[in-house]
C-alpha positions in Angstrom: 134.0 77.4 107.1 133.3 80.6 105.3 132.2 83.6 107.4 129.1 84.0 105.1 128.0 80.4 105.7 128.4 81.0 109.4 126.1 84.1 109.6 123.6 82.4 107.2 122.8 79.7 109.9 119.2 80.5 110.8 119.3 78.9 114.4 120.9 81.4 116.7 122.1 78.7 119.1 123.5 76.7 116.1 125.2 79.9 114.8 126.8 80.7 118.3 127.9 77.2 118.7 129.7 77.0 115.3 131.3 80.6 115.8 132.4 79.5 119.2 134.0 76.3 117.9 135.8 78.0 115.1 137.2 80.5 117.5 139.3 77.7 118.9 140.4 76.6 115.5 142.4 79.8 114.6 139.8 81.1 112.1 141.2 84.1 110.2 138.2 86.2 111.3 138.2 85.6 115.0 137.0 89.1 115.9 134.0 88.9 113.6 133.3 85.4 115.0 133.3 86.7 118.6 130.6 89.4 117.4 128.6 86.9 115.7 128.6 84.6 118.6 127.6 87.4 121.0 124.7 88.5 118.6 123.6 85.0 118.2 123.5 84.5 122.0 121.5 87.7 122.5 119.1 86.6 119.8 118.6 83.2 121.3 117.8 84.7 124.7 115.4 87.1 123.2 113.6 84.1 121.6 113.2 82.5 124.8 116.0 79.9 124.7 117.2 79.1 128.2 120.6 80.2 129.1 121.4 76.9 130.4 120.6 75.3 127.1 122.8 77.8 125.2 125.6 77.2 127.7 125.4 73.5 127.3 125.5 73.7 123.6 128.7 75.9 123.8 130.2 73.8 126.6 130.6 76.8 128.9 129.2 78.2 132.1 126.0 80.3 132.1 128.1 83.0 133.5 130.4 82.9 130.5 127.4 83.8 128.2 127.4 87.4 129.7 131.0 88.4 128.6 130.4 86.4 125.3 127.3 88.6 124.5 129.1 91.7 125.7 131.3 91.5 122.5 128.2 92.2 120.5 127.3 95.4 122.2 129.2 97.5 119.7 127.3 95.9 116.9 123.8 96.8 118.1 
């Protein structure tokens, strides 16, 4: 999937999920995908999406969302 297509996904939870899945498929832009995932997680939380819902969608623990969203700090 092209990077532009990923960042164009309007739903932040879906965007984070797609970026997360592609990280495990040796995508050529893994660093950028980490940032997109982190920003999408932060956006979803700011919109009021429960952290448990985000974690379930990404198949991770809620605690993992913290370090995943930290990757986005440099882009804010």
